[in-house]
C-alpha positions as CSV (number, residue, x, y, z in Angstrom):
1,M,19.7,-16.0,-2.2
2,V,17.1,-16.7,0.5
3,T,18.8,-14.1,2.7
4,Q,18.6,-11.5,-0.1
5,A,14.9,-12.2,-0.7
6,L,14.2,-11.6,2.9
7,T,16.2,-8.5,3.4
8,V,16.6,-6.6,0.1
9,L,13.6,-4.5,-0.8
10,P,11.7,-5.3,-4.1
11,N,12.7,-2.0,-5.8
12,V,16.4,-3.1,-5.7
13,Q,15.5,-6.5,-7.2
14,F,13.2,-4.9,-9.8
15,R,16.1,-2.7,-11.0
16,S,18.6,-5.6,-11.2
17,N,16.3,-8.2,-12.8
18,P,14.0,-7.3,-15.7
19,R,11.8,-10.4,-15.0
20,F,11.6,-9.7,-11.3
21,Y,7.9,-9.0,-11.2
22,I,6.9,-12.2,-13.1
23,L,8.9,-14.2,-10.6
24,Y,7.4,-12.3,-7.7
25,D,3.9,-12.9,-8.8
26,T,4.6,-16.5,-9.5
27,V,5.7,-17.0,-5.9
28,H,2.4,-15.4,-4.7
29,I,0.4,-17.6,-7.1
30,A,2.2,-20.7,-5.7
31,F,1.5,-19.5,-2.2
32,A,-2.2,-18.9,-2.9
33,L,-2.6,-22.3,-4.6
34,T,-0.9,-24.1,-1.8
35,C,-3.2,-22.4,0.8
36,L,-6.3,-23.2,-1.2
37,A,-5.1,-26.9,-1.6
38,V,-4.5,-27.2,2.2
39,M,-7.8,-25.6,3.1
40,N,-9.6,-27.9,0.7
41,A,-7.8,-30.9,2.1
42,I,-8.7,-30.2,5.7
43,G,-12.3,-29.1,4.9
44,H,-11.9,-25.5,6.1
45,D,-15.2,-23.7,6.1
46,G,-14.1,-20.2,7.1
47,L,-13.4,-18.4,10.4
48,I,-17.1,-17.6,11.0
49,T,-19.6,-20.4,10.1
50,I,-22.6,-19.0,12.0
51,W,-23.2,-15.2,11.7
52,R,-24.3,-13.0,14.5
53,W,-25.1,-9.3,13.8
54,E,-23.4,-8.3,17.1
55,Y,-20.1,-9.3,15.5
56,L,-20.3,-6.0,13.5
57,A,-19.1,-4.3,16.7
58,L,-15.7,-5.6,15.8
59,L,-15.6,-3.8,12.4
60,P,-13.9,-0.7,13.8
61,L,-11.1,-2.8,15.2
62,V,-10.8,-4.8,11.9
63,T,-10.7,-1.5,10.0
64,H,-8.0,-0.1,12.3
65,A,-5.9,-3.3,11.7
66,Q,-6.3,-2.8,8.0
67,I,-5.2,0.8,8.1
68,L,-2.3,-0.2,10.4
69,S,-1.3,-2.8,7.8
70,S,-1.0,0.0,5.2
71,V,1.0,2.1,7.7
72,F,3.4,-0.8,8.3
73,V,3.8,-1.4,4.6
74,H,4.7,2.3,4.3
75,V,7.1,2.0,7.2
76,C,8.8,-1.0,5.6
77,T,9.3,0.7,2.3
78,H,11.7,3.0,4.2
79,K,13.4,0.2,6.2
80,S,12.3,1.8,9.4
81,F,12.0,-1.5,11.3
82,P,15.1,-3.6,12.0
83,R,16.8,-4.7,8.8
84,W,15.9,-8.4,9.2
85,C,12.1,-7.9,9.4
86,N,11.2,-5.0,6.9
87,R,10.7,-7.3,4.0
88,L,8.9,-10.0,6.0
89,I,6.5,-7.5,7.6
90,G,6.0,-5.7,4.3
91,E,5.1,-8.9,2.5
92,M,2.7,-10.0,5.2
93,C,0.9,-6.6,5.4
94,G,1.0,-6.4,1.6
95,L,-1.2,-9.5,1.5
96,V,-3.7,-7.9,3.9
97,V,-4.1,-4.7,1.9
98,L,-4.0,-6.7,-1.4
99,T,-1.4,-4.5,-3.2
100,R,1.4,-6.8,-2.4
101,F,4.6,-5.3,-1.1
102,A,6.5,-4.9,-4.4
103,S,3.8,-2.8,-6.0
104,W,3.6,-0.6,-3.0
105,E,7.4,-0.2,-2.5
106,I,8.2,0.5,-6.2
107,I,5.4,3.0,-6.5
108,H,6.2,4.7,-3.2
109,Q,9.9,5.1,-4.0
110,R,8.9,6.7,-7.2
111,H,6.6,9.1,-5.3
112,H,9.5,10.2,-3.2
113,Q,11.7,10.6,-6.2
114,Y,9.2,12.7,-8.2
115,T,7.0,14.3,-5.4
116,D,4.1,16.2,-6.9
117,D,5.5,16.0,-10.4
118,V,2.3,15.8,-12.5
119,E,3.9,13.5,-15.1
120,K,5.9,11.1,-12.9
121,D,4.5,11.1,-9.4
122,P,2.1,8.1,-9.2
123,H,-0.4,10.3,-7.2
124,P,0.2,14.0,-7.8
125,V,-2.3,16.0,-5.8
126,N,-5.1,18.2,-7.1
127,A,-7.7,20.1,-5.3
128,S,-10.5,17.6,-5.6
129,Y,-10.3,14.4,-3.4
130,W,-12.6,12.4,-5.6
131,K,-10.8,13.3,-8.8
132,Y,-7.6,12.5,-7.0
133,L,-9.0,9.1,-5.9
134,F,-9.9,8.0,-9.4
135,F,-6.7,9.3,-11.0
136,T,-4.6,7.5,-8.4
137,I,-6.4,4.2,-9.1
138,K,-5.8,4.6,-12.8
139,N,-2.3,6.0,-12.6
140,V,-0.6,3.5,-10.3
141,E,-0.4,0.7,-13.0
142,H,0.7,3.3,-15.6
143,Q,3.6,4.5,-13.3
144,L,4.6,0.9,-12.7
145,Q,5.0,0.5,-16.4
146,Q,6.8,3.8,-16.7
147,A,9.3,2.7,-14.0
148,Y,10.0,-0.4,-16.1
149,F,10.5,1.5,-19.4
150,E,12.8,4.0,-17.7
151,T,14.9,1.2,-16.3
152,Y,14.9,-1.2,-19.3
153,G,13.9,0.9,-22.3
154,D,10.7,1.8,-23.9
155,T,10.7,-0.7,-26.8
156,P,7.8,-2.6,-28.5
157,E,9.1,-5.8,-26.9
158,N,9.0,-4.2,-23.4
159,R,5.6,-2.7,-24.0
160,K,4.3,-6.1,-24.9
161,Y,6.0,-7.6,-21.9
162,E,4.5,-5.0,-19.5
163,R,1.0,-5.6,-20.9
164,N,1.3,-9.3,-20.2
165,R,2.9,-8.6,-16.8
166,A,-0.1,-6.4,-15.9
167,F,-2.6,-9.1,-16.7
168,Y,-0.5,-11.6,-14.8
169,S,-0.5,-9.3,-11.8
170,Y,-4.3,-8.8,-12.0
171,F,-4.7,-12.6,-12.1
172,T,-2.5,-12.9,-9.0
173,N,-4.6,-10.3,-7.2
174,I,-7.8,-12.2,-8.1
175,L,-6.3,-15.4,-6.8
176,L,-5.3,-13.8,-3.6
177,I,-8.8,-12.5,-3.1
178,I,-10.2,-16.0,-3.6
179,T,-7.7,-17.3,-1.1
180,W,-8.9,-14.7,1.5
181,Y,-12.5,-15.5,0.7
182,T,-11.8,-19.2,1.3
183,F,-9.9,-18.6,4.5
184,L,-12.3,-16.2,6.0
185,G,-15.6,-17.7,4.7
186,P,-18.4,-15.6,3.2
187,H,-19.5,-14.0,6.5
188,A,-16.1,-12.7,7.6
189,F,-15.2,-11.8,4.0
190,F,-18.2,-9.7,3.2
191,F,-18.9,-8.2,6.6
192,F,-15.3,-7.5,7.7
193,F,-12.7,-7.9,4.9
194,V,-14.5,-6.1,2.1
195,P,-15.7,-3.0,4.1
196,A,-12.4,-2.7,6.0
197,S,-10.5,-2.9,2.7
198,I,-12.7,-0.2,1.0
199,I,-12.5,2.1,4.1
200,G,-8.8,1.5,4.3
201,M,-8.3,2.3,0.6
202,L,-10.3,5.5,0.9
203,H,-8.4,6.5,4.0
204,L,-5.0,5.8,2.3
205,V,-5.9,8.0,-0.6
206,H,-7.2,10.7,1.7
207,F,-4.0,10.5,3.7
208,N,-1.9,11.0,0.6
209,W,-4.2,13.8,-0.6
210,S,-4.5,15.8,2.6
211,T,-0.8,15.7,3.5
212,H,0.3,17.4,0.3
213,N,-1.5,20.6,1.2
214,A,-4.5,19.7,-0.9
215,M,-7.0,21.6,1.1
216,A,-5.2,24.8,0.4
217,G,-6.2,24.4,-3.3
218,T,-2.7,25.4,-4.5
219,D,1.0,25.1,-3.7
220,F,0.9,21.3,-3.3
221,H,3.8,19.9,-1.3
222,P,4.3,17.7,1.8
223,V,3.0,19.3,5.0
224,N,2.5,18.4,8.6
225,L,-1.1,18.1,9.9
226,D,-1.7,17.6,13.6
227,R,-5.0,19.2,14.6
228,G,-8.5,17.7,15.0
229,Y,-8.9,14.4,13.2
230,F,-5.3,14.5,12.1
231,W,-4.1,14.8,15.8
232,V,-6.0,11.6,16.6
233,G,-4.7,9.8,13.4
234,N,-1.1,10.7,14.3
235,R,-1.5,9.0,17.7
236,L,-3.2,5.9,16.2
237,W,-0.9,5.4,13.2
238,F,2.7,6.3,13.9
239,G,2.5,10.0,13.1
240,I,1.5,9.5,9.4
241,Y,0.0,13.0,9.0
242,M,3.3,14.7,9.9
243,H,4.1,14.1,6.2
244,G,6.4,17.1,5.8
245,N,8.6,15.6,8.4
246,H,8.4,12.2,6.6
247,H,9.7,13.6,3.4
248,K,12.5,15.3,5.2
249,R,13.5,12.1,7.0
250,P,11.8,9.1,5.4
251,Q,13.4,6.5,7.6
252,A,12.0,7.9,10.8
253,L,9.6,5.3,12.3
254,N,7.3,8.0,13.7
255,P,7.6,11.5,12.1
256,L,5.6,13.0,15.0
257,K,8.6,12.6,17.2
258,L,10.7,14.8,14.9
259,G,8.9,17.9,16.2
260,H,8.7,20.8,13.6
261,L,11.5,19.5,11.4
262,A,9.5,20.6,8.3
263,G,7.7,23.5,9.9
264,P,4.7,23.7,12.3
265,P,1.5,21.8,11.4
266,V,-0.7,23.5,8.8
267,D,-3.9,24.9,10.2
268,V,-6.8,23.2,8.3
269,R,-10.3,22.2,9.2
270,A,-10.2,18.4,10.1
């Protein structure tokens, strides 16, 4: 059982156990409460107790680490690391980006199954980045529930269960944020964690938006981008903008190394 929990991806467990997500969130709640209890017992005051404004010079590195955590979660959803560590790395990085690994993996597998389907893709692209951003935030929870209904049936009982599960998940997220605040302390939390998380979220949405040919305005589909800003991003973050390649071969750790598998990079202004 322990071996399965450490090696099998959440989407597999989600589809074999209708109460998987409640159990999953309960484990995170127990983890957060344990961390809070330990920090309270030892009198932990945070990582930075005296603030110096020169510390802000570290914000780009913290933001890079946050974005890289999203990249690693993405990589782990496709089991691109060695089998024994995908779940472990995915769960750790999922805590950093706050989505938790299960939410990310279930939604991302759905994205690959229904790419750019306006009804079933969790984040189908449109021409406006800002409209896409707000739609993505709203649609992810809806698509999590749709995945449940498609697997276990769209019944009044299941709709009630999913409403309760959603509130339980929101509570779990709030508790994890409180745990991060307690661990980091107010200085590190508000000057590093919060801005890095916001920038990382905006970057993640822009990555999904731009790599589906959004700047063309029509014909939305996965494309390769490797010029200007995207050239730099590919070298920093495991070729993430070679997204056409990624959809052709999802388990490749670095799609940049696949050459022009899905065609040459699209020529857009970075």
